[in-house]
Structure formats: structure tokens, C-alpha cells
Wavefront OBJ file of the C-alpha trace (Angstrom):
o trace
v 13.242 44.356 -27.467
v 15.777 43.936 -24.743
v 13.425 45.939 -22.390
v 10.214 43.896 -23.438
v 11.825 40.759 -22.519
v 13.041 41.887 -19.185
v 9.860 43.430 -18.200
v 8.077 40.293 -19.368
v 10.399 38.181 -17.396
v 9.975 40.500 -14.368
v 5.974 40.359 -14.670
v 6.067 36.475 -14.807
v 8.298 36.303 -11.507
v 6.036 38.861 -9.726
v 3.053 36.775 -10.674
v 4.634 33.637 -9.435
v 5.772 35.148 -6.182
v 2.251 36.743 -5.570
v 0.279 33.629 -6.483
v -1.705 32.871 -3.427
v -2.294 29.389 -4.630
v 1.479 28.731 -4.216
v 1.056 25.931 -1.806
v 3.892 23.471 -2.444
v 2.847 20.254 -4.039
v 2.985 17.321 -1.414
v 2.568 19.612 1.699
v -0.319 17.635 3.249
v 1.201 14.424 2.339
v 4.483 15.412 3.959
v 2.449 16.442 6.976
v 0.684 13.238 7.229
v 3.723 11.208 6.973
v 4.885 12.656 10.304
v 3.740 10.044 12.885
v 2.884 10.764 16.456
v 0.503 13.911 15.820
v -3.053 13.935 16.125
v -5.494 14.935 12.992
v -5.973 18.453 14.667
v -2.387 18.998 14.997
v -1.859 18.276 11.177
v -4.790 20.255 10.423
v -3.635 23.168 12.176
v -0.250 22.902 10.897
v -1.346 22.677 7.330
v -3.713 25.549 7.488
v -0.974 27.718 8.878
v 1.399 26.771 6.171
v -1.128 27.260 3.430
v -1.700 30.708 4.869
v 2.006 31.414 5.191
v 3.237 29.978 1.761
v 7.076 31.255 2.286
v 7.045 29.244 5.432
v 5.406 26.208 3.552
v 8.103 26.387 0.906
v 10.909 26.438 3.676
v 9.113 23.583 5.587
v 9.196 21.485 2.415
v 12.896 21.929 2.023
v 13.550 20.522 5.629
v 15.088 17.092 6.034
v 12.511 14.545 7.513
v 13.738 14.820 11.140
v 13.739 18.647 10.969
v 10.006 18.470 9.908
v 9.323 16.668 12.983
v 11.014 19.063 15.178
v 9.253 22.008 13.505
v 5.901 20.435 13.772
v 6.571 19.357 17.361
v 7.454 22.804 18.338
v 4.629 24.240 16.523
v 2.036 21.955 18.195
v 3.606 22.565 21.770
v 3.202 26.663 21.148
v -0.318 26.304 19.800
v -1.589 23.542 22.123
v 0.110 24.497 25.230
v -2.109 24.157 28.433
v -4.304 21.631 27.052
l 1 2 3 4 5 6 7 8 9 10 11 12 13 14 15 16 17 18 19 20 21 22 23 24 25 26 27 28 29 30 31 32 33 34 35 36 37 38 39 40 41 42 43 44 45 46 47 48 49 50 51 52 53 54 55 56 57 58 59 60 61 62 63 64 65 66 67 68 69 70 71 72 73 74 75 76 77 78 79 80 81 82
């Protein structure tokens, strides 16, 4: 009985981690609340974070000022020379 419970718990944990739809709730709103960025910047950041759910989760745990810094760095790297 113990192994069945552990197996089910492990199975559920793997499903949660492997879920491609694991985009954190409020991600888009969090990005759009960062003033000073163009829609193209926010759109690209959002697409990147959706494609990289671990980064999205980490981003959502950042304080507001750190989110600003992260997006500014991301934009400067992706839009350099434009």
C-alpha cells in the first residue's frame, strides 16, 4: 500500500513538472505593469517566458524592481543595434 501511495505521489509530481501549460498565473499582467517598455518588448519577453516555464516561475518570484532589471537586460540583449 505504501509503494502505491508513493508511486502515485511521484507520478503526480512528474505530471505537474512536465506540464507544458505551467505558465504562472498573472505572468502577462506582471509584464504589462512594467512601464517604459514597448508592446514588442513585452510580447517578446512573454513569449520567451512561456517557452521557458522555469524562467517564468523564477521571474514571478522576483520583487518588482528586479523584474524591471530583468526585462531591461532581456530587451537590451534582444534588441541591441536597433
